[in-house]
C-alpha positions as CSV (number, residue, x, y, z in Angstrom):
1,X,101.1,-111.3,79.5
2,X,98.5,-109.6,81.6
3,X,96.9,-106.5,80.0
4,X,97.3,-103.2,81.8
5,X,94.3,-102.4,84.0
6,X,92.4,-99.3,82.7
7,X,92.1,-96.5,85.2
8,X,88.5,-95.9,84.1
9,X,85.7,-98.4,84.4
10,X,82.1,-97.2,84.1
11,X,82.7,-95.4,80.8
12,X,84.2,-98.5,79.2
13,X,82.7,-101.2,77.0
14,X,83.9,-103.8,79.5
15,X,81.4,-102.3,81.9
16,X,78.6,-101.7,79.3
17,X,78.7,-103.2,75.8
18,X,75.6,-101.5,74.4
19,X,75.7,-97.9,73.3
20,X,74.4,-95.3,75.7
21,X,71.4,-93.4,74.2
22,X,70.6,-89.9,75.5
23,X,66.9,-89.4,75.5
24,X,65.5,-85.9,75.0
25,X,62.0,-84.6,74.7
26,X,62.1,-84.5,70.9
27,X,65.0,-86.7,69.8
28,X,67.8,-89.1,70.9
29,X,71.5,-88.9,70.7
30,X,73.6,-92.0,70.2
31,X,70.9,-94.2,68.8
32,X,72.6,-94.8,65.4
33,X,71.7,-91.7,63.6
34,X,73.7,-88.5,62.9
35,X,72.6,-85.8,65.3
36,X,73.0,-82.1,64.5
37,X,73.2,-79.5,67.3
38,X,73.4,-75.9,66.1
39,X,73.1,-72.3,67.3
40,X,75.0,-69.2,68.2
41,X,78.1,-69.1,70.4
42,X,76.2,-66.7,72.7
43,X,72.7,-65.5,73.2
44,X,72.9,-61.8,72.5
45,X,69.4,-60.5,72.4
46,X,65.8,-61.6,71.9
47,X,65.6,-60.9,68.2
48,X,68.8,-62.8,67.5
49,X,68.0,-66.0,69.4
50,X,64.4,-66.2,68.2
51,X,65.5,-65.6,64.6
52,X,68.1,-68.3,64.8
53,X,65.8,-70.8,66.5
54,X,63.1,-70.2,63.9
55,X,65.6,-70.9,61.1
56,X,67.0,-74.0,62.8
57,X,63.5,-75.4,63.4
58,X,62.7,-75.0,59.7
59,X,65.8,-77.0,58.9
60,X,64.8,-79.8,61.1
61,X,67.3,-79.2,63.9
62,X,66.2,-80.7,67.2
63,X,68.8,-79.2,69.7
64,X,69.9,-75.6,69.9
65,X,73.2,-74.5,71.4
66,X,73.6,-71.1,72.9
67,X,75.8,-69.6,75.6
68,X,74.4,-67.6,78.5
69,X,77.4,-67.8,80.8
70,X,80.5,-67.3,78.6
71,X,84.0,-68.2,79.8
72,X,86.2,-65.8,77.8
73,X,90.0,-65.6,77.7
74,X,89.8,-61.8,78.1
75,X,87.9,-60.3,81.0
76,X,87.0,-57.5,78.6
77,X,85.2,-59.7,76.1
78,X,81.4,-60.3,76.2
79,X,80.6,-62.5,79.1
80,X,77.1,-63.5,78.2
81,X,73.6,-62.3,79.4
82,X,73.7,-64.9,82.2
83,X,70.3,-65.7,83.6
84,X,68.5,-63.4,81.2
85,X,70.2,-65.3,78.4
86,X,69.0,-68.6,79.8
87,X,65.4,-67.3,79.9
88,X,65.6,-66.1,76.3
89,X,67.1,-69.3,75.1
90,X,64.4,-71.4,76.8
91,X,61.6,-69.2,75.5
92,X,62.9,-69.4,71.9
93,X,63.5,-73.1,72.1
94,X,60.0,-73.8,73.5
95,X,58.4,-71.7,70.8
96,X,60.1,-73.8,68.1
97,X,60.1,-77.2,69.9
98,X,63.8,-77.4,70.4
99,X,65.9,-78.9,73.2
100,X,68.5,-76.7,74.8
101,X,72.2,-77.2,75.5
102,X,74.2,-74.5,77.3
103,X,77.3,-74.3,79.4
104,X,77.5,-74.4,83.1
105,X,80.6,-72.9,84.6
106,X,80.3,-73.3,88.3
107,X,78.8,-75.6,90.9
108,X,76.7,-72.7,92.2
109,X,75.1,-72.4,88.8
110,X,74.1,-76.0,88.3
111,X,70.5,-75.6,89.6
112,X,69.9,-72.4,87.7
113,X,71.2,-73.7,84.4
114,X,69.4,-77.1,84.9
115,X,66.1,-75.2,85.2
116,X,66.4,-74.0,81.6
117,X,68.6,-76.5,79.8
118,X,68.0,-80.0,78.6
119,X,71.7,-80.8,78.4
120,X,74.3,-79.1,80.5
121,X,77.7,-78.5,78.8
122,X,81.0,-78.6,80.5
123,X,83.5,-76.5,78.5
124,X,87.1,-77.3,77.7
125,X,88.4,-75.1,80.5
126,X,86.3,-77.0,83.1
127,X,86.9,-80.6,82.0
128,X,89.0,-81.1,85.1
129,X,87.0,-79.0,87.5
130,X,86.2,-82.0,89.6
131,X,83.9,-80.3,92.0
132,X,81.8,-79.2,89.1
133,X,81.8,-82.8,87.7
134,X,80.8,-84.2,91.1
135,X,77.9,-81.7,91.2
136,X,76.8,-82.7,87.8
137,X,76.9,-86.4,88.8
138,X,74.0,-85.8,91.1
139,X,71.5,-84.3,88.6
140,X,69.1,-86.2,86.4
141,X,70.0,-84.5,83.1
142,X,72.4,-85.2,80.3
143,X,75.9,-83.7,80.5
144,X,78.0,-82.9,77.4
145,X,81.7,-83.1,78.4
146,X,84.0,-81.3,76.1
147,X,87.6,-82.4,75.9
148,X,90.1,-80.3,77.6
149,X,92.3,-78.3,75.2
150,X,95.4,-80.1,76.4
151,X,93.9,-83.3,77.7
152,X,94.7,-86.9,76.8
153,X,92.0,-89.4,76.0
154,X,92.6,-91.1,79.4
155,X,92.2,-87.8,81.3
156,X,89.0,-87.1,79.3
157,X,87.5,-90.5,80.1
158,X,88.4,-90.2,83.7
159,X,86.6,-86.8,83.9
160,X,83.6,-88.6,82.5
161,X,84.1,-91.3,85.1
162,X,83.6,-88.7,87.8
163,X,80.1,-88.0,86.5
164,X,79.1,-91.6,86.0
165,X,80.5,-92.7,89.4
166,X,78.3,-90.2,91.1
167,X,75.2,-91.7,89.5
168,X,74.6,-89.8,86.3
169,X,75.2,-92.1,83.3
170,X,73.8,-89.6,80.8
171,X,77.1,-88.3,79.4
172,X,78.0,-87.2,75.9
173,X,81.7,-86.8,74.9
174,X,82.5,-83.8,72.7
175,X,85.8,-83.6,70.7
176,X,86.4,-79.8,70.1
177,X,90.1,-79.8,69.1
178,X,93.2,-79.8,71.2
179,X,96.1,-77.3,71.5
180,X,99.2,-78.2,69.5
181,X,102.1,-76.4,68.0
182,X,100.0,-75.7,64.9
183,X,98.4,-72.2,64.8
184,X,96.8,-72.2,61.3
185,X,93.5,-73.2,62.9
186,X,92.1,-72.3,66.2
187,X,92.8,-75.9,67.5
188,X,93.8,-79.2,66.1
189,X,90.8,-81.4,65.5
190,X,91.7,-84.9,66.6
191,X,89.4,-87.0,64.4
192,X,91.4,-90.2,65.1
193,X,90.1,-90.1,68.6
194,X,86.5,-90.6,67.4
195,X,86.7,-94.2,66.2
196,X,89.0,-95.1,69.1
197,X,86.5,-93.7,71.6
198,X,83.7,-95.6,69.9
199,X,85.6,-98.8,70.4
200,X,86.6,-98.2,74.0
201,X,83.5,-96.4,75.4
202,X,79.8,-96.8,75.2
203,X,79.2,-93.1,75.5
204,X,78.0,-91.1,72.4
205,X,80.7,-89.0,70.7
206,X,79.9,-85.5,69.2
207,X,82.4,-83.3,67.3
208,X,82.4,-79.5,67.4
209,X,84.2,-78.4,64.2
210,X,83.4,-74.8,64.8
211,X,85.5,-74.6,68.0
212,X,88.1,-76.9,66.5
213,X,88.9,-74.9,63.4
214,X,87.9,-71.3,64.1
215,X,87.1,-70.8,60.4
216,X,83.6,-71.1,59.0
217,X,84.9,-72.3,55.6
218,X,86.4,-75.3,57.4
219,X,83.3,-76.3,59.3
220,X,81.6,-78.1,56.4
221,X,84.5,-80.4,55.4
222,X,85.4,-81.2,59.0
223,X,81.8,-81.9,59.8
224,X,81.7,-84.4,57.0
225,X,85.0,-85.9,58.1
226,X,83.6,-86.2,61.6
227,X,80.6,-88.1,60.5
228,X,82.6,-90.4,58.3
229,X,85.0,-91.1,61.2
230,X,82.0,-92.4,63.2
231,X,80.8,-89.5,65.3
232,X,77.3,-89.7,66.6
233,X,76.7,-86.1,65.5
234,X,78.2,-82.6,65.2
235,X,77.7,-79.3,67.0
236,X,78.2,-76.2,64.9
237,X,77.8,-72.5,65.4
238,X,75.2,-70.6,63.3
239,X,74.4,-66.9,63.4
240,X,72.0,-64.7,61.5
241,X,74.7,-62.0,61.2
242,X,78.1,-63.6,61.9
243,X,79.9,-60.4,61.1
244,X,78.1,-58.7,64.0
245,X,78.4,-61.6,66.5
246,X,79.6,-60.7,69.9
247,X,81.7,-63.9,70.1
248,X,83.0,-66.5,67.6
249,X,81.7,-64.7,64.5
250,X,84.6,-65.9,62.3
251,X,83.6,-69.6,62.8
252,X,79.8,-69.1,62.7
253,X,78.0,-70.3,59.7
254,X,75.6,-68.1,57.7
255,X,72.1,-69.5,57.2
256,X,72.9,-70.5,53.6
257,X,76.0,-72.3,54.6
258,X,74.1,-74.3,57.1
259,X,71.6,-75.3,54.4
260,X,74.5,-76.5,52.3
261,X,76.0,-78.4,55.2
262,X,72.7,-80.2,55.9
263,X,72.5,-81.3,52.2
264,X,76.1,-82.6,52.3
265,X,75.5,-84.4,55.7
266,X,72.5,-86.2,54.1
267,X,74.8,-87.6,51.4
268,X,77.4,-88.6,54.0
269,X,74.8,-90.3,56.2
270,X,73.4,-92.1,53.2
271,X,76.8,-93.5,52.4
272,X,77.1,-94.8,55.9
273,X,73.6,-96.2,56.0
274,X,72.8,-94.0,59.0
275,X,69.7,-91.7,59.2
276,X,70.3,-88.0,59.5
277,X,68.3,-86.5,62.4
278,X,67.0,-83.5,60.5
279,X,63.3,-83.5,59.6
280,X,63.5,-81.3,56.6
281,X,62.3,-82.8,53.3
282,X,63.9,-80.0,51.3
283,X,67.4,-81.4,51.9
284,X,66.4,-84.9,50.7
285,X,67.5,-85.2,47.1
C-alpha cells in the first residue's frame, strides 16, 4: 500500500536527514547539546533587564529572552516598552555577551526587531499569520516558531514550511503547551510531540515549560521531562522580582530556583550523555 504523501516537504527528514544547527554569535542550538534560553517575559525597565542579564551571564546562559512588543489577551494589560524595550534588551545583552530572542508581532516590525534581535520569535497567536511567516522567510536570521495553542503538529510544520519555502532554513520549533479541556495548568504541555518531531523533522525542538504550565513550581520538573524526552533545549522565564513582574510573574523563576534548575539539568544531560550548554563550573558536581 502506498504511504500517504506528507503535505510538508522542506521541514521533513526525507528532504534533509541531518539535523539543522542554528548558529549564533556565542553558541549553537541543535548541535547535540541541551540549550538553555532564559529571561523575563517582558523588558520592564533598565535596572530589571540589566540585573537579569548579569545574573544569567554568571550562570552560563548564552541566550536571553525578553518581550518588547507584548501580545496580551487584555488590551488593558502591559503591552511592552516596544522599541525602547528592544534597545534596552540589546544593550544589556551586549554588555554580558548574550544573544537575544524576542517576539515580532507584525510584518511592519520585522526590520525593526531584526535590528536588535539574534532570533525572532513568532508567538502562539501568530503561528498561522502567513503574511508574517512569508516576511520572516526573507530574512537572514533564525526564527523560533511557537506552536499555536490549538494547532496540530501538521499545521505547525506547515507553518514552518512557509518560512523554509521562502528561503530561510534557520527555524526552531518551540512546544509551549496547547489548549485542552484541562484548566489546572495554563496549557497542556504535549511532551509526546517532542520525540515525534525529532523523528519527522530535522529542525531543532525547544520546549517552553513556563508558558505551558503557568506555575513556577512546575517549571523545574517539566524542564527535566522535556530534556529527557529529547528536546534540544528549554526556554524559561526568570525575573529578579517575580512578585512585581508586569507580566507572567506566577510562572517566572526566582534566581535561586534557576540555579537549582541548572544543577538538575546537568544531572539529566549527564544521564543522556549530552553536554549542557551552560558555562558555569559551579553547577558541575
